[in-house]
C-alpha positions as CSV (number, residue, x, y, z in Angstrom):
1,M,-17.3,-9.4,9.6
2,A,-15.5,-6.0,9.0
3,K,-14.8,-4.8,5.5
4,S,-13.1,-1.6,4.2
5,A,-12.1,-0.2,0.9
6,A,-10.4,2.8,-0.5
7,E,-10.1,4.0,-4.1
8,V,-8.5,6.8,-6.0
9,A,-9.1,7.3,-9.7
10,N,-7.2,9.6,-12.2
11,L,-4.5,10.4,-9.6
12,L,-2.0,13.2,-10.2
13,L,0.2,14.1,-7.3
14,E,3.5,15.9,-6.6
15,V,5.7,14.4,-3.9
16,A,9.1,16.1,-3.2
17,G,9.3,17.3,-6.8
18,L,8.2,13.9,-8.3
19,E,5.1,13.6,-10.5
20,V,3.1,10.6,-9.5
21,S,0.2,9.5,-11.6
22,A,-2.1,6.5,-11.8
23,E,-5.3,5.5,-13.5
24,L,-6.7,3.6,-10.5
25,V,-5.4,2.8,-7.0
26,T,-7.6,0.6,-4.7
27,A,-7.1,-1.2,-1.4
28,M,-9.5,-3.7,0.3
29,T,-9.4,-5.4,3.7
30,R,-11.6,-7.9,5.4
31,A,-11.5,-9.3,9.0
32,Q,-13.8,-12.1,10.0
33,C,-14.3,-15.0,12.3
34,V,-14.1,-18.4,10.6
35,Y,-15.3,-21.2,12.8
36,G,-14.6,-19.0,15.8
37,K,-11.0,-18.1,14.8
38,P,-10.0,-14.7,13.5
39,K,-8.8,-14.2,9.9
40,A,-7.7,-11.0,8.1
41,T,-7.2,-10.7,4.4
42,G,-6.5,-7.8,2.0
43,D,-5.6,-6.9,-1.5
44,S,-4.9,-4.0,-3.7
45,R,-5.1,-3.0,-7.4
46,V,-2.9,-0.5,-9.1
47,L,-3.4,0.5,-12.8
48,S,-0.9,2.6,-14.8
49,L,1.2,3.9,-11.9
50,S,4.0,6.2,-13.1
51,I,6.6,8.2,-11.2
52,N,8.4,10.8,-13.3
53,G,7.3,9.0,-16.4
54,Q,8.6,5.6,-15.2
55,N,6.0,2.9,-15.1
56,I,5.7,0.8,-11.9
57,E,3.8,-2.5,-12.3
58,L,2.0,-4.5,-9.6
59,N,2.5,-8.2,-10.4
60,D,-0.3,-10.2,-8.8
61,E,1.9,-13.4,-8.9
62,D,4.5,-11.8,-6.6
63,G,2.1,-11.4,-3.7
64,P,2.0,-8.5,-1.3
65,N,4.8,-6.1,-0.2
66,Q,6.5,-5.6,-3.6
67,H,9.5,-3.3,-3.3
68,T,10.9,-1.1,-6.1
69,E,13.7,1.5,-5.8
70,I,14.3,4.3,-8.3
71,T,17.3,6.7,-8.2
72,V,16.2,10.2,-9.2
73,P,19.0,12.7,-9.8
74,G,18.8,15.7,-7.5
75,V,16.1,14.0,-5.4
76,G,17.6,10.7,-4.0
77,I,16.2,7.2,-3.8
78,V,12.5,6.7,-4.2
79,T,11.2,3.5,-2.6
80,V,7.9,2.2,-3.8
81,V,6.0,-0.6,-2.0
82,L,3.0,-1.9,-3.9
83,D,0.3,-3.9,-2.0
84,E,1.9,-3.2,1.4
85,Q,0.2,-5.4,3.9
86,K,0.6,-5.3,7.7
87,R,-1.3,-8.2,9.4
88,T,-1.6,-9.4,13.0
89,V,-3.4,-12.4,14.2
90,K,-3.1,-13.0,17.9
91,G,-5.4,-15.0,20.2
92,N,-9.0,-14.2,19.3
93,K,-8.1,-10.9,17.5
94,A,-7.0,-10.1,13.9
95,D,-6.3,-6.9,12.1
96,I,-4.9,-5.9,8.7
97,T,-3.9,-2.6,7.0
98,V,-3.3,-2.5,3.3
99,N,-1.6,0.5,1.5
100,A,-2.0,0.1,-2.2
101,V,1.0,2.3,-2.8
102,H,3.6,3.6,-0.3
103,I,6.2,6.0,-1.6
104,K,9.2,7.1,0.5
105,V,11.8,9.6,-0.7
106,T,15.2,9.4,0.9
107,N,17.9,12.0,0.2
108,L,21.6,11.4,-0.5
109,L,22.3,11.7,3.3
110,G,19.8,8.8,4.0
111,L,17.1,11.1,5.5
112,V,13.5,10.5,4.6
113,T,12.4,13.8,3.0
114,A,8.9,12.8,1.9
115,E,6.4,10.0,2.2
116,A,3.0,9.4,0.6
117,I,0.5,6.5,1.1
118,L,-2.2,6.1,-1.6
119,S,-5.4,4.1,-0.9
120,S,-5.0,2.9,2.7
121,T,-7.6,0.7,4.4
122,H,-7.9,-1.2,7.7
123,S,-10.1,-3.9,9.2
124,D,-10.0,-5.6,12.6
125,I,-12.1,-8.1,14.5
126,T,-12.4,-9.9,17.9
127,C,-13.9,-13.3,17.9
128,G,-15.8,-14.8,20.8
129,K,-15.2,-13.4,24.3
């Protein structure tokens, strides 16, 4: 079994002129062989995330890859993905990457001007031969 975890507490960060804060941001991944077959799981937890004073909530019932867009005057569009999960299971291999928070800032011309990933973790496994 392979396990990984990442945690950031009392976060205060500036991204492209935006103030990002959170009480706690965690990500966890696990890859394991279950009866000889690969399995990869992950999860994240985000408490009190705020971007420029606007609260962004992670709803556990909505599952992974929750997208939110915020228009910020003078900055552009801020895309926030909570509990971003990228998982691959192929043959006897499995891997997963979880980003608790992925922030992307796109200007009015559609160009990405800044990007930040908070609490990222990865696990992978190969089962059998």
